[in-house]
Structure formats: C-alpha cells, structure tokens
C-alpha positions in Angstrom: 0.0 0.0 0.0 1.5 3.3 -1.1 -0.2 6.6 -0.4 0.4 10.2 -1.4 0.0 13.0 1.1 -1.2 16.6 0.8 -0.4 18.7 3.9 -0.7 22.4 4.7 -0.6 22.7 8.5 1.3 21.3 11.5 -1.9 19.4 12.5 -0.9 16.7 10.1 2.8 16.6 10.8 2.9 13.8 13.4 0.9 11.6 11.1 3.0 12.4 8.1 6.1 11.6 10.2 4.6 8.2 11.1 3.7 7.5 7.5 7.2 8.3 6.4 8.7 6.0 9.0 6.6 3.2 7.7 7.9 3.8 4.1 4.4 4.0 2.6 4.6 7.6 1.3 4.8 7.8 -2.5 4.9 11.6 -2.6 4.1 14.8 -0.7 2.4 17.9 -1.9 1.6 21.2 -0.3 0.1 24.5 -1.4 2.2 27.5 -2.3 1.3 29.8 0.5 2.8 32.7 2.5 1.2 31.5 5.7 3.7 31.0 8.5 2.5 27.5 9.4 2.9 26.3 5.8 6.5 27.6 6.0 7.1 25.6 9.2 5.8 22.5 7.5 8.1 23.1 4.5 11.1 23.5 6.9 10.2 20.2 8.6 9.9 18.4 5.3 13.3 19.8 4.3 14.8 18.4 7.6 13.3 15.0 6.8 14.8 15.1 3.3 11.4 15.3 1.6 11.0 17.6 -1.5 7.3 18.3 -1.8 5.4 19.1 -4.9 4.3 22.8 -4.7 0.7 23.4 -5.8 -0.7 26.7 -7.1 -4.4 27.5 -6.9 -4.6 28.7 -10.5 -3.3 25.4 -11.9 -4.5 23.1 -9.2 -6.5 20.6 -11.3 -3.8 19.7 -13.9 -1.0 19.8 -11.4 -2.8 17.4 -9.1 -3.7 15.1 -11.9 0.0 14.9 -13.1 1.3 14.5 -9.5 -1.2 11.7 -8.7 -0.2 9.8 -11.8 3.5 10.3 -11.2 3.3 8.9 -7.6 1.3 5.8 -8.6 -0.4 6.0 -5.1 -3.5 4.0 -4.4 -4.9 6.7 -2.2 -4.2 10.4 -1.5 -4.4 11.4 2.2 -5.2 15.0 2.8 -4.0 16.4 6.1 -5.6 19.9 5.8 -5.8 21.8 2.5 -7.3 25.2 1.9 -8.6 24.8 -1.7 -11.4 22.9 -3.3 -10.1 19.9 -5.3 -11.8 19.3 -8.7 -14.2 16.4 -8.7 -12.5 14.9 -11.7 -9.2 14.7 -9.8 -10.9 13.1 -6.8 -11.7 10.1 -8.9 -8.1 9.5 -10.1 -6.5 7.4 -7.4 -7.9 3.8 -7.1 -8.9 4.3 -3.4 -9.7 8.0 -3.8 -8.9 11.1 -1.8 -9.3 10.6 1.9 -9.5 13.7 4.1 -8.5 14.0 7.7 -10.9 16.5 9.2 -9.8 17.6 12.7 -13.4 17.8 14.2 -16.6 15.8 14.4 -18.7 15.5 11.2 -21.2 16.6 10.1 -21.8 19.1 12.9 -18.5 20.9 12.6 -17.6 21.4 9.0 -15.4 24.3 8.0 -11.8 25.5 8.0 -11.4 26.2 11.8 -13.7 23.9 13.8 -11.5 23.8 16.9 -12.4 27.4 17.8 -16.1 26.7 17.6 -16.0 23.4 19.5 -14.3 25.0 22.4 -16.5 28.1 22.2 -19.6 25.9 22.4 -18.3 23.8 25.3 -18.2 20.5 23.5 -16.9 17.7 25.7 -14.9 16.2 22.8 -13.6 16.9 19.3 -12.6 14.2 16.8 -10.2 13.1 14.0 -12.6 12.2 11.2 -11.5 10.5 8.0 -14.0 10.9 5.1 -13.9 10.2 1.4 -13.7 13.6 -0.3 -16.5 14.9 -2.4 -16.9 18.0 -4.4 -18.2 20.1 -1.5 -16.0 20.8 1.5 -16.1 18.3 4.3 -18.8 16.1 2.7 -18.6 12.5 1.6 -19.0 9.3 3.6 -17.0 8.8 6.9 -14.6 5.9 7.2 -13.2 6.5 10.7 -13.9 8.8 13.6 -11.6 9.0 16.7 -13.1 11.0 19.6 -10.6 13.4 21.2 -11.7 14.7 24.7 -11.6 18.4 25.4 -10.5 19.0 28.9 -12.0 21.8 31.1 -8.7 23.8 30.8 -7.8 22.9 27.2 -7.0 25.9 25.0 -7.2 26.0 21.3 -3.5 25.1 21.1 -3.7 22.3 23.6 -6.6 20.6 21.8 -4.8 21.0 18.4 -1.9 19.2 19.9 -4.1 16.4 21.1 -5.8 16.1 17.7 -2.4 16.0 15.9 -1.3 13.0 18.1 -4.6 11.2 17.8 -4.4 11.4 14.1 -1.4 9.0 14.2 -3.5 6.2 15.5 -6.3 7.0 13.2 -3.9 6.9 10.3 -2.6 3.5 11.2 -6.2 2.2 11.4 -6.9 3.7 8.0 -3.9 1.9 6.4 -4.9 -1.4 8.0 -8.4 -0.9 6.5 -7.1 -0.1 3.1 -5.0 -3.2 3.2 -8.1 -5.3 4.1 -6.9 -6.1 7.6 -9.9 -4.7 9.3 -13.4 -3.5 8.2 -13.6 0.1 6.8 -17.3 0.8 6.3 -18.3 4.1 4.7 -21.1 5.8 6.6 -23.0 8.6 4.7 -23.1 11.9 6.6 -26.4 13.0 8.0 -27.1 16.2 6.1 -29.9 17.2 8.4 -27.3 17.5 11.2 -24.7 19.2 9.1 -23.4 22.7 9.8 -20.6 24.7 8.2 -18.6 27.0 10.5 -16.5 29.8 9.0 -13.3 31.2 10.4 -13.8 33.3 13.5 -14.1 37.0 12.8 -13.7 40.1 15.0 -17.2 39.8 16.4 -16.6 36.2 17.3 -13.6 36.8 19.5 -14.8 40.0 21.2 -16.0 39.6 24.8 -19.6 40.4 25.6 -19.6 41.1 29.3 -23.3 40.4 29.4 -22.5 36.7 28.9 -22.1 34.3 32.0 -18.6 33.9 33.3 -18.3 30.3 32.1 -19.2 31.3 28.5 -16.6 34.1 28.5 -14.0 31.7 29.9 -14.7 29.2 27.0 -14.2 32.0 24.5 -10.9 32.9 26.1 -9.6 29.3 25.8 -10.9 29.1 22.2 -8.9 32.2 21.2 -5.7 31.1 23.0 -3.0 31.2 21.6 -3.9 31.9 17.9 -5.5 35.3 18.6 -3.6 35.9 21.8 -6.9 35.6 23.6 -10.4 37.2 23.6 -10.7 40.9 23.0 -12.0 43.8 25.3 -10.9 47.4 25.9 -9.4 49.1 29.0 -9.5 52.9 29.0 -10.0 52.8 25.2 -6.9 50.5 24.7 -7.2 47.0 23.2 -6.9 44.3 25.9 -6.5 40.6 25.2 -7.6 38.1 27.8 -5.6 34.8 27.6 -6.5 33.0 30.8 -9.7 33.5 32.9 -11.4 31.6 35.8 -15.1 31.8 36.7 -15.6 32.5 40.4 -18.3 31.1 42.6 -19.4 34.4 44.1 -22.0 36.8 42.7 -22.1 40.6 42.7 -24.6 43.3 42.1 -22.6 45.3 39.5 -23.0 46.1 35.8 -21.3 43.6 33.5 -17.7 44.6 32.7 -17.2 46.5 36.0 -14.1 45.8 38.0 -15.3 44.6 41.4 -11.9 43.7 42.9 -8.5 45.0 42.1 -6.0 43.6 44.6 -2.4 44.5 43.6 -0.3 41.4 43.2 -3.3 39.2 43.9 -6.4 39.3 41.7 -8.5 41.3 39.3 -12.2 40.4 39.2 -14.8 41.6 36.8 -18.6 41.4 36.8 -20.3 39.4 34.1 -23.9 38.5 33.1 -26.2 36.9 35.6 -24.4 38.7 38.4 -21.4 36.3 37.9 -17.8 37.1 38.4 -14.8 36.3 36.2 -11.2 36.4 37.5 -8.8 37.8 34.9 -5.6 35.7 35.2 -3.4 36.6 32.2 -3.8 39.6 29.9 -1.9 41.2 27.1 -1.6 44.9 26.4 0.6 46.7 23.9 3.1 47.0 26.8 3.3 43.3 27.4 1.7 40.3 29.2 0.5 40.7 32.8 -1.3 38.9 35.5 -4.5 40.4 36.8 -2.8 41.2 40.0 -0.1 43.0 38.2 -2.6 45.1 36.3 -4.3 46.0 39.5 -0.9 47.1 40.8 -0.5 49.3 37.7 -3.6 51.3 38.7 -6.7 49.6 37.5 -9.3 50.4 40.1 -12.7 49.0 41.4 -15.5 50.6 39.5 -13.7 50.9 36.2 -15.6 49.4 33.3 -14.0 47.2 30.7 -15.5 47.9 27.3 -16.5 45.7 24.4 -14.6 45.8 21.1 -16.6 47.1 18.1 -15.9 48.0 14.5 -14.2 51.4 15.2 -11.4 49.6 17.1 -8.6 48.6 14.7 -7.8 45.0 15.2 -5.9 42.7 12.8 -6.8 39.0 13.4 -4.0 36.6 12.8 -4.4 33.9 10.2 -5.1 30.5 11.8 -5.6 27.1 10.3 
C-alpha cells in the first residue's frame, strides 16, 4: 500500500512523520502559501529530506492530476488543505482522496472547527476520515476517533491532542485499506450538518453580558492563535488569555471591575451577576497577570469595554 499525502498545517505533521517512518509515502504535496504555518511544514519536510510538490491554486487541477499519476499512489491522504479539489481529480487514485478533518462531522464542517467546538463547550472533538466529495467536508465517513476536550484545554492544547490522535487513526486507515480490518463508509447526516466559517472580530470580542463560564470558554478558544479574547481598557485594546469563573455573585454592571488587589487578583462582573477572574492579559506594553494590572492602577468601578468595528484589530491567520 502506497499513499500520497497533501499537507498544509502542523496538525498533520505527526501523522506524516509516522507514515514516512513506515515507508508508505509515495509523494508529498503542499500549497504555495505565504502563511507562517505552511512555511514551518516546509522546513520540517526539508529536515526530513522530503522535497514536496508545490501546488498553485490557478493550476491546481492539472498539477494534481499529473502528480497523482506520477506517484502511482493507491490513495491520497489530505492532512488539511485550503482549496477545493476538482471532482474529476478526486476520482483518479484507485482508493480516492481521503481527508483527515480535525473535528466531528457533520456538525463541525469548516476550516477552523476547533475554535467553535471550544466556544460551544463541546466535551470532545474528533479526528474524522472521510472520502472527499466536491463540496468541503462532505462525503462518507470511514473512521472517527473522539478526542476529549478538557476543562482547561486551550485552542493550542486541543490542536496538539488532535495531531497526536491522528497518528493512531492513520494506522487504522492503512490497515483498513490493506483489508486487515473493516472500513465501512457511513454517509453523513445532512440534516445535522453545519458549516462554521473562520472566526471574525465579532466572534472573539468579549460580551460582558454573557455568563462567566461562557466568556472563559471564548478565552480558551482564542488562546493562543488570537492571543486571547478581546476587550478594551480605557480605550486601549486588551487581550484576555486566561480567565477563571468565580463562585461568588455581585450586584454590578457587566464589565465592571469589582476587585482590584495589587499582586493578587482582578475580578470583573459578568452576566447573571457572575464574576470572572482575569488571570493573564496582554496589552501593547506586554503580558501581565490580573494582580499586576491591579498594581498598575486599575481600580474598582472601572468598566472594561466591548470591542466594536471602530477599534482597529488585525486578526492573525489561523488554520
């Protein structure tokens, strides 16, 4: 069994390493991209002595067709890829194009499902292998490996867990392709399908009217790729990276600082009279604990604002 691999992010790197160690990789391709993560993947491939085929969007169909034929691979494994692959190309390998989607399907289709799963408080994500069809993240599912989401997992931590879980899923897939275990294809339930876009500014901005636990989930979902969830302090952009819901309640307007203990804690009122402890924050001047920020002059009664369109914020690219 020989497979070709398309990769564009570090999510697929542990699996690709494992496939290379097994000697089953007939060729590697990746998109021509200026994204930092794609550059990191290219550097890792160079260290491994692998020269990938570089794909351009404008010539994707013909280039993929030529590459698939040249590799002679029985299947193409896609470990994240940003562009739609033409339907005619999907039919070229004998066993097809098999995509590793790093989330549960069909409920979390889209390019960045990790953010949304953490934001919604899902207890688990998944590594899902499905046969690629013309539309993104459709096609029957061959394998699905649940990956728990811990109560303190950040976006980065869950990505790491997904990347490692994909190794075992990849070995199961190879065994199935060899006929060593069943590999049934289950159609996706379109009635339960939902496509989630990349998070935008409104999605990562804190709404202090929300309960403390909801805000804490947003904070974890935006850490580290966006350096946390967004708010304002005295008109300056503030990024909240770590936050802890507190058990006490207060009678204060959401967003109001209710405790500012220098060197100890910074507490803010939220929706439903709940309280959120601001543990780690980022300002233009650097990263600080809530206690440090209190020592810098933040006072009880100050109100943290909500980010809106007039605030200039450039969201980093994440995959």
